[in-house]
C-alpha positions in Angstrom: 108.3 1.4 -136.4 108.3 -0.1 -132.9 110.8 -2.9 -132.4 110.3 -5.7 -129.9 113.1 -7.9 -128.4 113.3 -10.6 -125.9 115.7 -10.1 -123.0 116.0 -12.7 -120.3 112.8 -14.3 -121.4 110.9 -10.9 -121.3 109.4 -9.1 -124.3 110.7 -5.5 -124.3 108.8 -3.0 -126.5 109.5 0.6 -127.6 113.0 0.3 -128.8 114.1 2.2 -131.9 115.4 0.6 -135.0 119.2 0.7 -134.9 119.5 0.7 -131.1 122.4 -1.2 -129.5 121.7 -3.4 -126.5 124.5 -3.6 -123.9 124.9 -5.0 -120.3 125.1 -2.3 -117.6 127.0 -3.8 -114.8 126.0 -1.1 -112.4 122.3 -1.7 -113.0 122.9 -5.4 -113.5 120.6 -5.5 -116.5 120.5 -5.2 -120.3 119.8 -1.6 -121.5 119.5 0.1 -124.8 121.9 2.9 -125.8 120.3 6.1 -127.1 120.4 6.1 -130.9 122.4 9.4 -130.8 125.1 7.6 -128.8 125.6 4.4 -130.9 123.6 3.3 -133.9 123.6 0.3 -136.2 122.3 0.8 -139.8 121.5 -2.8 -140.7 120.3 -1.8 -144.3 123.6 -0.2 -145.3 125.8 -2.1 -142.7 127.1 1.1 -141.1 127.9 1.9 -137.5 127.6 5.3 -136.0 129.1 6.7 -132.8 127.4 9.9 -131.6 125.3 9.9 -134.8 122.1 8.1 -135.8 122.8 8.7 -139.5 126.2 7.1 -140.3 127.4 8.0 -143.8 130.3 5.4 -144.0 131.0 1.9 -142.6 132.2 3.6 -139.3 131.1 7.1 -138.7 132.4 8.8 -135.5 131.3 12.3 -134.6 133.9 13.7 -132.2 137.4 13.0 -131.3 139.0 9.5 -131.3 142.1 8.3 -129.6 144.2 5.6 -131.1 147.7 4.3 -131.1 147.8 3.2 -134.7 145.7 3.6 -137.9 146.2 1.4 -141.0 144.7 2.8 -144.2 143.9 0.8 -147.4 147.0 0.3 -149.5 149.5 1.3 -146.8 152.2 -1.2 -146.1 154.2 -1.4 -142.9 
C-alpha cells in the first residue's frame, strides 16, 4: 500500500506504512526514517527500534543505555 502525506504544502508519495517522519537539521527538510530503523505499528499500537515487526509495545533490537528502569509492580 502506498501512503501519501503532505509536508510543507507538498504531497509526498511512496512512503511505507509505519514510517516515521522527522526533521533533518543538516538537510533542513522533513525526511522519512527507513522502516528497519524505526517503525510505528498503528494497528497494534507498537513501536519498533531497528525492527519493522515490533512484538510488544516497545521493541528494541540491539543494546539500550539507561540510567534507570521501572518495571510494573516495583516500588521505589
